[in-house]
C-alpha positions in Angstrom: -65.5 -55.1 19.0 -65.2 -52.5 21.7 -63.6 -53.3 25.1 -63.4 -51.0 28.0 -61.2 -51.6 31.0 -63.1 -49.1 33.1 -65.0 -50.7 36.1 -67.9 -48.3 36.3 -70.8 -48.2 33.8 -70.6 -44.4 33.3 -66.9 -44.7 32.7 -67.4 -47.4 30.1 -70.1 -45.3 28.4 -67.8 -42.3 28.3 -65.0 -44.5 27.0 -67.2 -45.9 24.2 -68.5 -42.5 23.2 -64.9 -41.1 23.0 -63.8 -44.1 20.9 -66.5 -43.3 18.4 -66.3 -39.5 18.4 -62.9 -38.2 19.5 -59.9 -40.6 19.1 -57.4 -38.3 20.8 -59.7 -37.8 23.9 -60.2 -41.6 24.1 -56.5 -42.2 23.9 -55.8 -39.6 26.6 -58.5 -41.0 28.9 -57.1 -44.5 28.6 -53.6 -43.3 29.2 -54.5 -41.3 32.3 -56.6 -44.2 33.6 -53.6 -46.6 33.2 -51.3 -44.2 35.0 -53.8 -43.9 37.9 -54.5 -47.7 38.2 -50.8 -48.5 38.1 -50.0 -45.7 40.5 -52.7 -46.1 43.0 -54.0 -49.6 42.4 -51.4 -51.7 44.1 -50.7 -51.3 47.7 -47.6 -53.5 47.6 -45.6 -51.0 45.5 -43.7 -48.3 47.2 -44.4 -44.7 46.6 -41.1 -44.3 44.8 -42.0 -47.2 42.4 -45.4 -45.7 41.8 -43.9 -42.4 40.9 -41.4 -44.0 38.6 -44.1 -46.1 36.9 -46.4 -43.1 36.4 -43.6 -41.0 35.0 -42.6 -43.7 32.6 -46.2 -44.2 31.4 -46.6 -40.5 30.9 -43.4 -40.2 28.9 -44.4 -43.2 26.7 -47.7 -41.4 26.0 -45.9 -38.2 25.2 -43.6 -40.0 22.8 -46.5 -41.7 21.1 -48.4 -38.5 20.7 -45.4 -36.6 19.5 -44.5 -39.3 16.9 -48.1 -39.4 15.6 -48.2 -35.7 15.3 -44.8 -35.5 13.5 -45.9 -38.3 11.1 -48.9 -36.2 10.1 -47.0 -32.9 10.0 -48.9 -31.6 12.9 -47.4 -29.2 15.4 -47.3 -30.8 18.9 -46.9 -28.6 21.9 -47.4 -29.8 25.5 -49.2 -27.3 27.8 -48.6 -28.0 31.5 -51.6 -27.2 33.6 -51.4 -26.7 37.3 -54.6 -26.0 39.2 -54.5 -23.3 41.9 -55.7 -24.4 45.3 -58.4 -22.6 47.2 -55.8 -20.9 49.5 -54.1 -19.3 46.4 -51.2 -21.7 46.4 -50.4 -24.4 43.8 -49.5 -28.0 44.7 -46.0 -27.9 46.3 -44.7 -30.5 44.0 -46.0 -28.7 40.8 -42.7 -26.9 40.1 -40.7 -30.1 40.4 -43.0 -32.1 38.3 -43.1 -29.4 35.6 -39.3 -29.3 35.7 -39.0 -33.1 35.2 -41.5 -33.1 32.4 -39.9 -30.1 30.7 -36.4 -31.6 30.9 -37.8 -34.9 29.4 -39.5 -33.0 26.6 -36.4 -31.0 25.8 -34.4 -34.3 25.4 -37.2 -35.7 23.3 -37.6 -32.7 21.1 -41.1 -31.8 22.3 -42.1 -28.2 22.8 -43.5 -27.3 26.2 -45.5 -24.4 27.5 -45.2 -23.9 31.3 -47.2 -20.9 32.5 -46.7 -21.9 36.2 -43.8 -19.5 36.9 -45.8 -16.5 35.6 -49.0 -17.6 37.4 -47.0 -17.9 40.7 -45.4 -14.5 40.3 -48.7 -12.8 39.4 -50.9 -14.6 42.0 -48.9 -13.4 45.0 -50.7 -16.0 47.1 -54.2 -14.9 46.1 -56.7 -17.4 44.6 -57.1 -15.4 41.5 -56.5 -18.0 38.8 -59.4 -20.4 39.6 -63.1 -20.1 39.2 -64.3 -19.7 42.8 -64.6 -23.1 44.4 -64.0 -24.7 41.0 -60.4 -25.7 40.3 -60.6 -24.8 36.6 -58.5 -21.9 35.4 -60.1 -18.4 35.4 -60.2 -16.4 32.2 -57.1 -14.5 33.3 -55.2 -17.7 33.8 -56.3 -18.9 30.4 -55.1 -15.7 28.8 -51.7 -16.1 30.4 -51.5 -19.7 29.1 -52.5 -18.5 25.6 -49.8 -15.8 25.7 -47.2 -18.3 26.9 -48.2 -20.8 24.2 -48.0 -18.0 21.5 -44.5 -17.2 22.7 -43.4 -20.9 22.3 -45.2 -21.2 18.9 -43.4 -18.0 17.6 -40.1 -19.7 18.1 -41.0 -22.7 15.9 -39.7 -23.0 12.4 -42.2 -21.9 9.8 -44.1 -19.7 12.2 -45.9 -16.8 10.4 -47.7 -14.2 12.3 -50.7 -13.0 10.3 -51.3 -9.3 10.7 -54.7 -7.8 10.1 
């Protein structure tokens, strides 16, 4: 029996497909949806309560994913992704959010990759880490994130760098 909490037919179809084909993607989609519904769905909650609820739900999801990875001897590393705006800036709250998440992950023993400081430094206010009018990262931004991830992975116990 499959149940989907999504209101739109296309969302339910996506949810069902992910349930059948990509468990992690389905879990992530449901978690993000719940954060969004609890954060934006109730007009009676204050913005501060919404932020706290969203943060708590995000941390619960991180803990669950980390535990599941550890139980399966899988390396779990969180990559923080911040989209660059059309004017070359990043969301003003991005640095504070990344700091909060990184601090939580440090306490929880979760490895984190945060390429934002390097992206900010290299961008110099230019919209060079997005694909035109598309907010997705440019190949250059993806390269930076890969380098930052590799640096974090190299610090982990058991890391072996294969040379060819």
